[in-house]
C-alpha positions as CSV (number, residue, x, y, z in Angstrom):
1,M,12.8,-8.7,24.3
2,R,11.3,-9.2,20.9
3,R,11.7,-6.2,18.6
4,S,11.0,-5.3,15.0
5,V,14.3,-4.6,13.3
6,L,14.4,-2.7,10.0
7,I,16.6,-4.8,7.6
8,G,15.9,-3.2,4.2
9,T,14.4,-0.2,2.5
10,G,13.2,0.5,-1.1
11,S,11.3,3.0,-3.1
12,A,9.8,3.5,-6.6
13,L,8.7,6.5,-8.6
14,P,6.7,6.9,-11.8
15,K,8.7,7.4,-15.0
16,R,7.4,10.9,-15.6
17,A,8.8,13.8,-13.7
18,V,6.9,17.1,-13.8
19,G,8.7,20.3,-12.9
20,N,7.1,23.5,-11.8
21,E,7.6,25.1,-15.2
22,E,5.6,22.4,-16.9
23,L,2.8,22.6,-14.3
24,A,2.7,26.4,-14.8
25,R,1.7,25.8,-18.4
26,Q,-1.4,24.0,-17.3
27,V,-2.3,25.8,-14.1
28,D,-2.4,29.5,-13.1
29,T,0.8,29.4,-11.1
30,S,4.6,29.9,-11.4
31,D,7.8,28.2,-10.3
32,E,8.5,31.2,-8.0
33,W,5.0,31.0,-6.4
34,I,5.3,27.2,-5.7
35,V,8.9,27.3,-4.4
36,E,8.3,30.2,-2.1
37,R,5.2,28.7,-0.5
38,T,6.1,25.0,-0.5
39,G,9.7,24.4,-1.4
40,I,8.6,22.0,-4.1
41,R,10.4,22.0,-7.5
42,N,9.4,18.7,-8.9
43,R,7.0,15.8,-8.6
44,Y,6.3,12.5,-10.4
45,I,3.0,11.6,-12.0
46,A,1.9,8.1,-12.7
47,A,1.0,7.0,-16.2
48,Q,-2.2,4.9,-16.8
49,D,-0.2,1.7,-16.6
50,E,1.4,2.7,-13.3
51,T,-0.8,2.1,-10.3
52,T,-0.5,2.1,-6.5
53,A,0.0,-1.7,-6.6
54,S,2.7,-1.6,-9.3
55,L,4.6,1.1,-7.6
56,A,4.3,-0.7,-4.2
57,T,5.5,-3.9,-5.8
58,D,8.6,-2.2,-7.3
59,A,9.4,-0.6,-3.9
60,A,8.9,-3.9,-2.1
61,K,11.2,-5.8,-4.4
62,K,14.0,-3.2,-3.8
63,A,13.5,-3.4,0.0
64,I,13.5,-7.2,-0.2
65,E,16.7,-7.1,-2.3
66,A,18.3,-4.7,0.2
67,A,17.4,-7.0,3.1
68,G,18.9,-10.0,1.3
69,I,15.9,-12.3,1.9
70,D,13.6,-14.4,-0.2
71,A,10.2,-12.8,-0.9
72,T,8.5,-16.0,0.1
73,S,9.6,-15.6,3.7
74,I,7.4,-12.5,4.0
75,D,4.3,-13.5,6.1
76,L,2.8,-10.0,6.7
77,I,2.2,-7.1,4.3
78,V,0.7,-3.9,5.6
79,L,0.1,-1.3,2.9
80,A,-0.8,2.3,3.6
81,T,-2.6,4.1,0.9
82,A,-5.5,6.6,0.3
83,T,-5.5,5.7,-3.4
84,P,-6.0,1.9,-3.6
85,N,-6.3,0.1,-6.9
86,Q,-9.8,-1.0,-6.1
87,T,-12.3,-0.4,-3.3
88,F,-11.7,-4.1,-2.5
89,P,-9.8,-6.4,-2.3
90,A,-6.9,-4.7,-0.5
91,T,-4.1,-3.5,-2.7
92,A,-1.8,-5.4,-0.3
93,T,-3.1,-8.6,-1.7
94,I,-2.2,-7.6,-5.2
95,V,1.3,-6.9,-4.1
96,Q,1.4,-10.2,-2.2
97,D,0.5,-12.1,-5.3
98,A,3.0,-10.3,-7.4
99,L,5.8,-11.1,-4.9
100,G,4.7,-14.8,-4.7
101,C,4.3,-14.8,-0.9
102,N,0.6,-15.8,-0.9
103,G,-0.9,-17.3,2.3
104,G,0.3,-14.9,4.9
105,V,-1.5,-11.8,6.2
106,A,-2.0,-8.8,3.8
107,F,-4.2,-5.8,4.3
108,D,-4.4,-2.0,3.7
109,V,-4.4,0.8,6.2
110,A,-6.1,4.2,5.4
111,A,-4.6,7.1,7.4
112,V,-3.6,9.3,4.4
113,C,-0.3,11.1,5.0
114,S,0.2,9.3,8.4
115,G,-0.6,5.9,6.8
116,F,3.0,4.7,6.8
117,L,3.4,5.4,10.6
118,Y,0.1,3.7,11.3
119,A,1.1,0.7,9.2
120,L,4.5,0.6,10.9
121,G,2.8,0.6,14.3
122,V,0.4,-2.2,13.3
123,A,3.2,-4.4,11.8
124,D,5.4,-3.8,14.8
125,S,2.7,-4.9,17.2
126,M,2.1,-8.1,15.2
127,L,5.8,-8.9,15.0
128,R,6.3,-8.4,18.7
129,S,3.3,-10.6,19.5
130,G,4.6,-13.4,17.4
131,M,1.8,-13.3,14.8
132,A,4.4,-12.8,12.1
133,S,8.1,-13.0,11.7
134,R,8.9,-10.9,8.6
135,A,6.8,-7.9,7.4
136,L,6.7,-5.6,4.5
137,V,5.4,-2.2,5.5
138,I,4.6,-0.1,2.4
139,G,3.3,3.4,1.7
140,S,2.2,3.8,-1.9
141,E,0.1,6.5,-3.6
142,T,-1.2,7.6,-7.0
143,F,-2.5,10.9,-5.5
144,S,-2.6,12.5,-8.9
145,R,-5.7,10.5,-9.6
146,I,-7.7,12.4,-7.0
147,L,-6.4,16.0,-7.6
148,D,-8.4,18.8,-9.0
149,W,-6.0,20.1,-11.6
150,E,-7.8,23.5,-11.6
151,D,-7.2,24.1,-7.9
152,R,-3.7,25.4,-7.7
153,A,-3.8,25.4,-3.9
154,T,-3.7,21.6,-3.9
155,C,-2.6,20.3,-7.3
156,V,0.9,21.8,-7.0
157,L,1.5,20.1,-3.7
158,F,1.2,16.4,-4.4
159,G,2.9,13.6,-6.4
160,D,3.0,9.8,-6.8
161,G,5.4,7.2,-5.5
162,A,6.0,4.4,-3.1
163,G,8.4,3.4,-0.3
164,A,8.8,0.2,1.6
165,V,10.7,-1.3,4.5
166,V,11.3,-4.9,5.6
167,L,10.9,-5.6,9.3
168,E,12.1,-8.7,11.0
169,A,11.3,-9.9,14.5
170,H,14.5,-10.3,16.6
171,E,14.9,-11.6,20.1
172,Q,17.2,-9.1,21.7
173,A,19.3,-9.6,24.8
174,D,19.2,-7.2,27.8
175,G,20.9,-3.9,26.8
176,E,20.5,-4.5,23.1
177,E,18.6,-1.7,21.4
178,R,17.8,-2.0,17.7
179,G,14.6,-1.7,15.8
180,V,11.3,0.1,16.5
181,L,11.6,1.5,20.0
182,V,8.6,3.6,20.5
183,T,5.6,4.5,18.3
184,R,2.8,6.9,19.2
185,L,-0.3,7.5,17.1
186,H,-3.2,10.0,17.4
187,A,-6.3,11.1,15.5
188,D,-8.9,13.9,15.8
189,G,-11.9,13.6,13.6
190,A,-13.2,17.0,14.5
191,H,-11.0,18.5,11.7
192,N,-12.3,16.4,8.8
193,E,-13.3,19.4,6.7
194,L,-9.8,20.9,6.8
195,L,-8.3,18.2,4.7
196,H,-10.5,15.6,3.0
197,V,-11.7,14.1,-0.3
198,D,-15.2,15.2,-1.3
199,G,-16.4,11.8,-2.4
200,G,-16.5,8.1,-1.6
201,P,-18.5,4.8,-2.3
202,S,-21.0,5.3,0.6
203,T,-21.6,9.0,0.0
204,T,-21.3,10.2,-3.6
205,G,-20.5,6.9,-5.3
206,T,-17.5,8.7,-6.9
207,V,-13.8,8.9,-6.0
208,G,-13.9,12.6,-5.3
209,K,-11.1,15.2,-5.2
210,V,-8.7,16.5,-2.5
211,R,-9.9,19.6,-0.7
212,M,-7.7,21.5,1.8
213,K,-7.6,24.6,3.9
214,G,-3.9,25.1,3.9
215,R,-3.4,27.7,6.7
216,E,-5.4,25.7,9.3
217,V,-3.6,22.5,8.3
218,F,-0.2,24.2,8.7
219,R,-1.1,25.5,12.2
220,H,-2.3,22.1,13.4
221,A,0.6,20.3,11.8
222,V,3.4,22.2,13.6
223,V,1.7,21.9,17.0
224,N,0.7,18.2,16.7
225,L,4.0,17.0,15.3
226,S,6.2,18.7,17.9
227,D,3.9,17.4,20.6
228,V,4.0,13.8,19.4
229,L,7.8,13.9,18.9
230,N,8.2,15.0,22.4
231,E,5.8,12.3,23.6
232,V,7.9,9.6,21.9
233,L,11.2,11.0,23.3
234,D,9.8,11.2,26.8
235,E,8.7,7.6,26.5
236,A,12.1,6.5,25.3
237,G,13.9,8.6,28.0
238,L,15.7,10.6,25.4
239,T,16.0,14.2,24.1
240,T,16.3,15.8,20.7
241,E,20.0,15.9,21.1
242,D,20.0,12.1,20.9
243,I,18.3,12.0,17.5
244,D,20.7,11.4,14.6
245,W,18.1,12.0,11.9
246,L,14.5,13.3,11.6
247,V,12.7,11.8,8.6
248,P,9.4,13.8,8.5
249,H,6.4,13.6,6.2
250,Q,7.3,15.7,3.2
251,A,4.3,17.9,3.0
252,N,5.7,21.4,2.8
253,A,9.2,22.8,3.4
254,R,7.8,25.5,5.6
255,I,6.2,22.9,7.9
256,L,9.5,21.0,8.1
257,E,11.4,24.2,9.0
258,A,8.8,25.3,11.6
259,T,8.7,21.9,13.2
260,G,12.5,21.7,13.3
261,R,12.7,25.2,15.0
262,K,10.1,24.2,17.6
263,L,12.2,21.2,18.5
264,N,15.5,23.1,18.4
265,L,16.7,20.4,15.9
266,P,19.5,21.5,13.5
267,A,18.5,21.6,9.8
268,E,21.3,19.3,8.9
269,K,19.7,16.5,10.9
270,V,16.4,16.7,8.9
271,V,16.0,14.6,5.7
272,I,14.2,16.7,3.1
273,T,13.0,15.3,-0.3
274,V,9.9,17.4,-0.7
275,D,11.7,19.6,-3.3
276,Q,12.1,16.5,-5.6
277,H,9.0,14.3,-4.8
278,A,6.4,16.8,-3.5
279,N,3.9,15.4,-1.0
280,T,3.4,11.7,-1.8
281,S,1.1,11.1,1.2
282,A,1.6,7.7,2.7
283,A,4.7,7.1,0.5
284,S,6.4,10.3,1.8
285,V,8.2,9.0,4.9
286,P,9.5,5.7,3.4
287,L,10.6,7.4,0.2
288,A,12.6,9.9,2.2
289,L,14.0,7.2,4.5
290,D,15.1,5.1,1.5
291,A,16.8,8.1,-0.1
292,A,18.8,8.8,3.1
293,V,19.8,5.1,3.6
294,R,20.9,4.7,0.0
295,D,23.0,7.9,-0.1
296,G,24.8,6.8,3.1
297,R,23.5,9.5,5.4
298,I,21.5,7.0,7.6
299,R,23.6,4.1,8.8
300,E,23.2,1.1,11.0
301,G,23.1,2.2,14.7
302,D,21.6,5.6,13.9
303,L,18.7,6.8,15.9
304,V,16.0,7.9,13.5
305,M,12.7,9.7,14.2
306,L,9.9,9.2,11.7
307,E,6.8,11.5,11.9
308,A,3.8,12.5,9.8
309,M,0.4,14.3,10.0
310,G,-2.4,14.3,7.5
311,G,-6.1,14.1,6.8
312,G,-8.2,12.9,9.6
313,F,-6.5,14.6,11.3
314,A,-4.2,11.6,12.0
315,W,-0.6,12.0,13.1
316,G,2.1,10.0,14.8
317,A,5.8,9.4,15.3
318,S,8.1,6.4,15.6
319,L,11.6,6.1,17.0
320,V,13.8,3.5,15.2
321,R,17.3,2.4,15.9
322,M,18.7,1.3,12.5
């Protein structure tokens, strides 16, 4: 069986960290208000010379270094982002050129907070089919560029950053089980207005700003995420007790806690970085994954569940044996 094995992770953050106290001097909010409702204490904001492409490139380089491979061996780059450097060409092609692996496949995926899961699913399919042998899957965002800094309901929630993984196609013998095991993805466009950007090239000719109805998003997130996690476990013939680590989209500490309770998953099995990074959209899952790999929590052989839900609504989950 041909499977996509994760052989390296990496991440990158902008230089500037912005704590709640600093934000409270610009917006009608407070550290207590933000922490109580979201669990967020800090986020990183990109400077003008820090872009989605530059952050993605830095994260990719670290993942490639961790994998111990040459960048020129990468023949597929799938980059998830809602904040590309340009409308076109794809930001993935900018990263490809910066890494010096031109000539392979490189494209962007737009599924907002679920972007990394969508990108992982696409890359996994292409590796399994033989269309590529080594892939970079990246989530990178400069979400601060599309925030309304006068809307405290949204601007306190998001930050910038990037995360990346290197996948390699492996032929596995019977009984061997490493790599991406099961991925399930969903979308429901009926809920567009609950979490969206109020602009775009074809409608307003502007980038627009993030708009969100938080309570409705929270309700859908808890239900959809628990459903898709159970769907993946059923397909794999496993239960929550088999999961070593849950690496969820870092949207809100309350969503993470509610999802964990719904699945009867112990809090100590959930990787949480939302307090330090805030919601970095498509970068959220790979950022958290890299943090847990580098601090030694997630090790080779561990069974890891990745999950996310965001605008669209789009949501999904992937079960990976490290």
